[in-house]
TISEBA-931694 format. One record per residue: residue number from 1; x, y, z of N, C-alpha, C in turn. Coordinates in steps of 0.001 Angstrom, whole numbers. Layout:
! residues N
MIMAR resi    n.xx    n.yy    n.zz   ca.xx   ca.yy   ca.zz    c.xx    c.yy    c.zz
MIMAR  NUM       X       Y       Z       X       Y       Z       X       Y       Z
...
***
This chain:
! residues 139
MIMAR resi    n.xx    n.yy    n.zz   ca.xx   ca.yy   ca.zz    c.xx    c.yy    c.zz
MIMAR    1     895   -1012     -57      72      16       6     939    1202     161
MIMAR    2     258    2339    -559    1171    3530    -782     727    4541     424
MIMAR    3    1414    5583     546    1234    6583    1538     172    7349     604
MIMAR    4    -607    8518    1486   -1620    9206    1173   -1624   10584    1621
MIMAR    5   -2015   11515     720   -1890   12852    1110   -3407   13298    1618
MIMAR    6   -3557   14033    2868   -4657   14346    3165   -5242   16062    3046
MIMAR    7   -6332   16116    3480   -6789   17498    3356   -5689   18801    3808
MIMAR    8   -5097   18644    4986   -4387   19469    5474   -3032   19870    4378
MIMAR    9   -2837   19162    3540   -1791   19643    2436   -2223   21222    1909
MIMAR   10   -1106   21699    1800   -1200   23118    1505    -539   23554    -120
MIMAR   11    -249   22231    -648     457   22441   -2011    1660   23155   -2184
MIMAR   12    2340   22801   -1159    3959   23528   -1055    4806   22606   -2068
MIMAR   13    4357   21392   -2563    5053   20555   -3402    6594   20181   -2968
MIMAR   14    6889   20264   -1694    7998   19869   -1266    8067   18151   -1148
MIMAR   15    7056   17636   -1222    6932   16127   -1195    7316   15592   -2566
MIMAR   16    6779   16518   -3543    6778   16180   -5235    8365   16337   -5418
MIMAR   17    8883   17283   -4824   10286   17507   -5279   11207   16305   -4755
MIMAR   18   11127   15835   -3646   11733   14804   -2938   11575   13358   -3477
MIMAR   19   10374   13339   -3961   10068   11808   -4125   10986   11242   -5391
MIMAR   20   11474   10033   -4915   12477    9594   -5898   11804    8909   -7254
MIMAR   21   10485    8611   -6997    9726    8041   -8074    8801    8871   -8891
MIMAR   22    8839    9950   -8413    7930   10938   -9254    6343   10381   -9103
MIMAR   23    6005    9870   -7794    4780    9440   -7732    3756   10386   -7246
MIMAR   24    4193   11681   -7038    3261   12755   -6508    3288   13755   -7442
MIMAR   25    1857   14051   -7584    1474   14879   -8754     348   15943   -8068
MIMAR   26     226   17138   -8818    -913   17956   -8579    -362   19499   -8816
MIMAR   27   -1251   20188   -8806    -857   21779   -9337    -394   22436   -7813
MIMAR   28     413   23417   -8047     990   24178   -6910    -194   24951   -5983
MIMAR   29    -112   24727   -4730    -905   25364   -3907   -2475   24734   -3749
MIMAR   30   -2421   23290   -4433   -3562   22403   -4303   -3034   21153   -3552
MIMAR   31   -3981   20458   -3066   -3640   19240   -2529   -3111   18336   -3339
MIMAR   32   -1912   17720   -2991   -1091   16778   -4000   -1832   15441   -3800
MIMAR   33   -1358   14576   -4796   -2027   13319   -4434    -527   12307   -5057
MIMAR   34    -876   11077   -4331     306   10222   -4560    -289    8894   -5434
MIMAR   35     343    8558   -6574     102    7518   -7502     709    6126   -6663
MIMAR   36    -404    5442   -6124     115    4107   -5471     795    3177   -6003
MIMAR   37     542    3153   -7563    1427    2275   -8415    2805    2694   -8540
MIMAR   38    3102    3880   -8163    4474    4363   -8008    5273    4600   -6776
MIMAR   39    4639    4420   -5790    5059    4898   -4487    5639    3765   -3819
MIMAR   40    6822    3657   -3281    7733    2683   -2865    7556    2601   -1292
MIMAR   41    6914    3596    -855    6894    3721     691    8237    4073    1401
MIMAR   42    8941    4780     832   10205    5537    1355   10104    6382    2704
MIMAR   43    8885    7012    2554    8754    7797    3721    9354    9385    3585
MIMAR   44   10101    9553    2460   10591   11022    2583    9573   11823    2391
MIMAR   45    8583   11649    1615    7427   12804    1423    7057   13164    2920
MIMAR   46    6853   12102    3775    6326   12665    5047    7233   13289    6071
MIMAR   47    8457   13005    5844    9513   13475    6527    9655   15005    6199
MIMAR   48    9411   15365    5022    9749   16765    4638    8392   17613    4676
MIMAR   49    7317   17167    4800    5990   17753    4676    5970   18600    6057
MIMAR   50    5726   20096    5797    5626   20635    6894    4229   20972    7530
MIMAR   51    3271   20261    7091    2061   20367    7423    1480   19018    8042
MIMAR   52    2339   18152    7962    2085   16547    8493     883   15958    7751
MIMAR   53     806   16339    6375    -347   15994    5707    -263   14682    4946
MIMAR   54     602   13812    5222     827   12412    4780     810   11476    5813
MIMAR   55    -234   10293    5335    -160    9339    6362     347    7969    5436
MIMAR   56     849    7059    6275    1162    5897    5812     171    5056    5687
MIMAR   57     396    3756    4869    -427    2805    4594   -1179    2208    5722
MIMAR   58    -966    2510    7001   -1862    2166    8207   -2565    3272    8690
MIMAR   59   -2475    4392    8034   -3370    5617    8423   -2604    6559    9407
MIMAR   60   -1490    6013    9827    -598    6905   10858     288    8085   10238
MIMAR   61    -301    9310   10660     542   10378    9949    2056   10466    9997
MIMAR   62    2592   10796    9313    4047   10947    9204    4418   12303    9891
MIMAR   63    5729   12499   10607    5955   13562   11219    6999   14187   10567
MIMAR   64    7001   15510   10268    8047   16279    9719    9368   16214   10712
MIMAR   65   10232   15943    9810   11731   16041   10765   12553   16978    9913
MIMAR   66   13368   17858   10746   14267   18565    9868   15288   17711    9295
MIMAR   67   15585   18089    8000   16545   17262    7262   17935   17075    7764
MIMAR   68   18301   17862    8738   19395   17596    9157   19553   16579   10309
MIMAR   69   18325   16109   10716   17928   14996   11543   17632   13724   10986
MIMAR   70   17580   13560    9584   17364   12403    8822   18434   11499    8990
MIMAR   71   18075   10320    9342   19109    9094    9627   19924    8959    8182
MIMAR   72   21175    8680    8163   21922    8512    7006   22726    7171    7043
MIMAR   73   22809    6587    6010   23564    5197    5963   25038    5525    6358
MIMAR   74   25408    4512    7326   26993    4318    7391   27317    3021    7341
MIMAR   75   28305    2755    6433   28671    1424    5957   29835     975    6909
MIMAR   76   29622    -120    7216   30649    -829    8168   31361   -1817    7485
MIMAR   77   32444   -1073    6946   33471   -2119    5845   33857   -3277    6445
MIMAR   78   34324   -3627    7398   34587   -4718    8080   33598   -5812    7872
MIMAR   79   32337   -5440    7857   31175   -6467    7802   30897   -6563    6374
MIMAR   80   31330   -5713    5537   30755   -5685    4155   31314   -6753    3135
MIMAR   81   30483   -7547    2288   30859   -8436    1539   31022   -7900     122
MIMAR   82   30598   -6749     -48   30417   -6272   -1361   29507   -6709   -2324
MIMAR   83   28367   -7157   -1841   27538   -7801   -2612   26726   -7095   -3584
MIMAR   84   26623   -5711   -3289   25937   -4946   -4127   24377   -4887   -3871
MIMAR   85   24055   -5211   -2852   22536   -5416   -2530   22046   -3811   -2201
MIMAR   86   22959   -2932   -1530   22539   -1674   -1335   22448    -913   -2530
MIMAR   87   23484   -1142   -3522   23564    -243   -4689   22179    -582   -5419
MIMAR   88   21543   -1884   -5496   20592   -2239   -6373   19363   -1613   -5620
MIMAR   89   19216   -1497   -4382   17908   -1149   -3698   17777     509   -3484
MIMAR   90   19080    1307   -3542   18906    2791   -3316   18098    3411   -4634
MIMAR   91   16815    3850   -4271   16261    4687   -5193   16731    5917   -5561
MIMAR   92   17594    6553   -4883   18276    7706   -5468   19851    7396   -5906
MIMAR   93   20221    6163   -6008   21436    5876   -6570   22563    6635   -6149
MIMAR   94   22576    6635   -4888   23809    7394   -4284   24802    6435   -3769
MIMAR   95   24440    5103   -3669   25568    4066   -3368   26096    3299   -4564
MIMAR   96   27393    3510   -4687   28060    2847   -5641   28899    1748   -5219
MIMAR   97   29811    1129   -6008   30698     103   -5778   32051     637   -6459
MIMAR   98   32947     822   -5657   34256    1602   -6190   35182     415   -6421
MIMAR   99   36183     584   -7112   37227    -623   -7535   38420     197   -6920
MIMAR  100   39345    -458   -6031   40444    -120   -5676   41531   -1129   -5952
MIMAR  101   42655    -466   -6448   43809   -1404   -6613   45100   -1145   -5602
MIMAR  102   45186   -2190   -5134   46420   -2014   -4075   47556   -3046   -4294
MIMAR  103   48299   -3036   -3357   49513   -3847   -3616   49032   -5333   -3473
MIMAR  104   47814   -5539   -2887   47539   -7035   -2521   46437   -7337   -3515
MIMAR  105   46092   -6509   -4533   45105   -6790   -5609   44046   -5695   -5621
MIMAR  106   43213   -6241   -6466   42047   -5422   -6645   40885   -5783   -5440
MIMAR  107   40594   -4459   -5053   39320   -4571   -4022   38122   -3873   -4451
MIMAR  108   36916   -4290   -3938   35763   -3562   -4210   35027   -2964   -2961
MIMAR  109   34456   -1856   -2929   33724   -1505   -1586   32650    -416   -2010
MIMAR  110   31602    -549   -1329   30298     398   -1524   31102    1641   -1051
MIMAR  111   30486    2822   -1652   30863    4377   -1280   29458    5071   -1549
MIMAR  112   29386    5925    -508   28053    6965    -685   28614    8170   -1414
MIMAR  113   28234    8463   -2634   28558    9300   -3724   28212   10918   -3048
MIMAR  114   26876   10973   -2799   26506   12272   -2082   25468   12384   -1063
MIMAR  115   25992   12304      54   25082   11900    1245   23885   12753    1158
MIMAR  116   24080   14139     713   22982   15194     817   21940   14692      94
MIMAR  117   22192   13823    -905   20866   13422   -1903   20234   12209   -1053
MIMAR  118   20618   11796    -171   20037   10580     415   18647   11112    1204
MIMAR  119   17580   10215     882   16330   10593    1379   15834    9744    2790
MIMAR  120   16970    9110    3214   16684    8252    4736   15675    7243    4619
MIMAR  121   15491    6617    3643   14503    5592    3247   15026    4380    4457
MIMAR  122   16361    3957    4371   16784    2958    5206   16726    1391    4409
MIMAR  123   16268    1463    2958   16185     268    2351   17590     -93    2200
MIMAR  124   18650     408    2147   19951    -161    1935   20220    -994    3246
MIMAR  125   19920    -571    4481   20303   -1222    5845   19478   -2410    5601
MIMAR  126   18139   -2308    5308   17015   -3224    5645   17678   -4625    4405
MIMAR  127   18087   -4160    3304   18669   -5111    2352   19933   -5784    2754
MIMAR  128   20758   -5194    3264   21943   -5767    3436   21855   -7152    4240
MIMAR  129   22427   -8193    3653   22339   -9590    4271   23321   -9649    5345
MIMAR  130   24270   -8925    5634   25314   -8976    6487   25363   -7842    7862
MIMAR  131   24439   -7068    7716   24148   -5879    8620   25538   -4944    8578
MIMAR  132   25944   -4567    7297   26975   -3831    7285   26435   -2380    6908
MIMAR  133   25324   -2034    7040   24791    -738    7057   23895    -284    8321
MIMAR  134   24409     712    8776   23426    1343    9931   22975    2673    9741
MIMAR  135   21925    2952   10042   21310    4175    9751   21398    5084   11117
MIMAR  136   22239    6184   10762   22366    7025   12143   22309    8463   11781
MIMAR  137   21696    9341   12868   21606   10844   12670   22845   11393   12673
MIMAR  138   23128   12351   11572   24312   12728   11444   24802   13625   12792
MIMAR  139   26246   13651   12950   26715   14296   14159   27076   15642   13792
***
């Protein structure tokens, strides 16, 4: 099930701008709508909404959180197996696998390209089979 936008929406379009799937539509200054077929339930729209006008699939209103307090992925390299699950699941494509060549040979490891583009969905941490990603509020 998808998120829903309720009547308290003021049409600021912040949710539309942050949605990685372009699932939100509507005219400026009117109540926005979410296409349930495109929504991946990442929650970014609810975290950014200044009017708490977005409810999850259980009808629970999302709470606006300042972007500086959104949890971000932190990769624990010693646990990582470089399987690429985090790369495949990231809806904003900020996680990549980099290739490093050292004296002992070629190594690959995940890297976060631009943390400022992270929408704090946590899909990477949930998908990681070895718990090598934890979501933390930035210091």
